[in-house]
Structures are given as C-alpha cells and as structure tokens.
Phi, psi and omega in degrees: 000316179297323178296319179296319179295322177296320178298318179298318180297320178296320178295322179299318180296328181281320185199109183280082190273309183062050192290173203261159183234184174220174178281147165220154188234130174240118185212142178227186187196159175191206179302133183218187183226159170066104175286134182295140180286154176297149179277156173292156179298135181293147175280162184299326185286345183248003181289142175276132183305127173084354184270145176280168179300321180295326179286324187285327193264143172275074185261151181288132170287177176301151181302115178216189178296146183305321178300315180293325175299312181297319180292324176298316177299320180295318179296319177297319179297319179295322176298319177299311183293333176297337179271353182267129179276320182198170173201160174235153181191176164255125184256121183248127184221151170215130187223153171260121182233128182053038177084356183252126177279114184278166178290158177293143179233146178235131183227143166285135180225136169240135180221133176239138185278325183224118343294153183302120186219139181224133169238134177225141176221130179291134171254319179216149003286168185301325182296337181254357187306136176080359168293142186225158173212146178227134173226130176230121181300130178086003180235164176056036179056034178077009183261158171265153177254133185209159174208153174267185183251174175067207183298323180297323177296322178291323181289317186265340179066207179276128181259142172255118188234142170293131185304328180254016178283171186301310185292318179295330183267359182299128180063027177224147177271336187220152179283161181296338179292346177265007188294152168102162185289327179296318177297321179300309182293322178299318179293323175304313181295320179296315182288333178296340178278350181276072182298332180295328179275335193256001191298331182262000182283160180234137179241137174228146179249130183240128184280351191256023179286152178206135172225127176054037179078006181263138176289122185233148165275120181263119177256121183245131183239136176229143182232120188289342184199156175295152175235097184061236179275000181272103189254013178301129174253321182202147176214150176228136176233126177259117184250115179303121186293318182286315187264349178053049175230150182282118180263345181203153178207137173222148175218148175240147182237150170285125178298146181297331181263016179090181181101184182285153179301149179237150177296127180260320184197148179215129183222144175219144169254118179239158180053043185283129177227126180271155168048067181265008178069038180296143182235181177303331181299328180289347181236032181243121180298343178280357178304124183295345177281349181259173185241025179296137180298000000 
C-alpha cells in the first residue's frame, strides 16, 4: 500500500490530473418496511420523451417482497432511460480511495447514449477547475482524452489514457466507461440477482427524499454484517418520482479490520436536463468551448 501511495505521489508531481469517475451501485435487500406511495402524475415540462407514464414515475409496484419492489422500480427506470438520447448535468461525487475519504468534487457532465460518449469538466475544487476528459466508444483506440490545468496542462498537452489504467483511475473508484445513470441502474439489476449476498439485508422506502429540489423516493438498504468480500453496510438511492431516474446514491462499507461503517461513495446528479440534442461536436476536444491544448 505504501509503495502504491508513493507511485501516486510521483504521478501527482508529474501531472496533477485528478481524473474522472463514474457511478457504480451496490445494493441489497431482505425483509423491509413501508411500501412506496404512488407518484403524482408528471407535468408536461418534466416528461421524458417517448416514455410512458409507468416508465416515468417512481410508482410503487404491487405489494411483494422488498427486493422485488426495488428491482421492479429499477427495471422501470431503465426503460425510461432507454428512451433518453442524451443529458447534461452537474455531477457531484465524493469517494473513498485506498482507505482515504477524498474531498467532494463537482463536474460538468455531458452524456450521450449512442455512441456512448462522455464529456466531463471539473468545476470544484478550485485546484482542479477546468480539467477535462472526453471518452467516445469506438474512437481514439478505446482511450479517453484528458488534460490537466495550468502550466502542467501546457507542458503535457492532451493525454490519451486507457480508461482503466493507473493514471486514469487515480483518485477514482470506477472508470469513465461506467459513467451515467443507465450503467448505475444496470449494475443495480445485476447485483439484485445475488440473493446469496443479499439475504440478510433490509430495505425501507421513504417518501420524503429530495435531491436538488426534486421530490424523490428514498430507498434505504442496510446489511448487518459483511458476507465474504461483500462489505456493504448501508446504501441510499434517491429516485426522482416524476422522471423515475436515480438522482443520488450513497454507500457505507464495513471496514476490513472491523469497526463502524465508513462512507465509501456519494454521488448526485444536479441541474439535470434530458435530450439536449448533443452532437459529435460536444465530444470533440477541438470544440472552442473547451480548453484542450
């Protein structure tokens, strides 16, 4: 671990990149309480193009086991997101990496589903402001394009990095190829099938959730003990009631050496706007609105 930290320190001295991450979701379930109430009908201004009312709303399914309720909501959310071509937002993240809880970061994000494309630019903290990264599936030999700010950015220029390589993953839990709400919900569905890991977990639905002023269904999961390598202790998912998309996620983990759970990751989507007509220009480092060297 000390050797890895020294390597990270050496990379920082060479290029203060602060590269980018994406959402990932760890969630389990078991006996729980409180069935989520139906959502109010969505207003015209917040409807997702092409989605049905059932797809748009974070509405309660028929009374069943909490795990099945959560998975039904996730499937509806994925159906909604399948109708979305692109979106823009401010992505707020805080992560624990190599045992260290890092400071909160805020990034401008543009995401297009086909071809899968991501643009990110740091807004906060000030030391990282204006660093950018672009990833487009099937282009640039599968690499992301990135640059740091200030003099180091001028010296190193635009870097081509493997998304899961050491430098791209520095200070991040997940690669940029995992970015976005569809990846988050897909992982939720995959993990929801792991009944062997989730059998002791508890799920509760809370009607009073809110993210960025949006009315959300808050799904809370608790796990009383680790199960092998599965260290989830608690998780929260905020599901936008009108649009039925996940606006926030937090998780806590059981430390490997025992003790109380610690925050592992926290993510929020704020100022979210769907279907903005993003084009290749939005994922081109030559875009004059960007600061690529």
